[in-house]
C-alpha angles and dihedrals in degrees: 000000000000123000090263113063120240121261089258094061102034097080091051094049092046091047091056091048093049090054091051090239123198087230110093113234089228091059092054090050089049092054094048092045091052091051102041106020108179093348125105109271114248108178091187089067094059113120136186090257089060092058091045093048090051091051089052091051098045098042095053089095102004122123104187095064095163091052092052092050093045094051092048093046093050092050093048091048090054092049089055094046090047089053095242092123129040094222136033101262090182086081089069092064108089119235092229096056096173090078091069093060095041126092121263114275110276110258144166126245117251088256090050092053092050091049091054092049092048090050094059095036092059094047105115094203108051101353100123097054097039092045093052092049095050092041091058090055096043096047105029101026095238120172120236092251090052092052096053091044095061113119128204089246090056090073114086104188095180095052092037091231137131122208110222121198100218134189118295093032090286123143128216131187115221130184121261103221122204089256093053093042091054091049093051092046091052091051091052092049100043113025122008094088129185097326114163097200123088094232112116101218115047139164117279094228121078132294082037097218126182119258120265096218144353096272090099089063092049090051092050092050093047092052092046092050090050091049091057092055092238118148111242110254090211134027090241115052108206135167092257087073090080092042091053090045091055092050092048092051091051094051092046089051091057103266116149120240088248090058091047089052090053093052092048090044094233111179092201125045090220088070090065094050091089087078094051094100088067093059120013091172089057090064090078089070092063100029101057142104101028121196115251134194112279098022144308125336 
């Protein structure tokens, strides 16, 4: 794009200036230049992926992430109000903009995950319990707090379902695969012991009480990772490492971000945006269609 904006963009830019907008004119030019380059500007061809791609580009070295997102959102909202775009592209800019400039969530390779699982599975002392706990996180994406909260009554063997007590006091039913079923059965047979409580995973030592928090899961994962000889991908090894690894595997296997969000049970689509850098094209599946004034597109 030349230094002077095309006739299509000039009225919009001038309109923002006339209203003493918080959005710098230079920022708007920068966005349009990134999208169209030397081509003729056609605001009607702007898509959610264009806004997302610009965020990716700008936040590579940006510090004021919120400012970048705010400026872009304001400009896109004005384009929609002005009638230059058919949909409100500002909706494609996540509320928590800092995620776009951050690195991808630390994760293990598929081989690394399997090595960790094998490490705890083959442990003759506490292998059955620890393996079942980590397997639930690696295969179903459970959080540590969700794992230790599982009750015996949450397992429906006939239906092959597991009731998960999720964040926000919400409950989800997830499938018990053959692999997970075998792991749970082994734990019941070999290690659970004569616990009187209804909590599934309990301490090995009498009186076999349930765990107070998810730190036990973090400790198990940290020890298992160390046993495999893998270098920690982050200074703090937490249970979300397996959750992030699962999401990364799904995206790399071709799953859309919408599908990843379903597996991880995200209540808001913005929570899944941290994996967008893996698959920019996949953003179209969650960014379109956008609602417009007067009805659907």
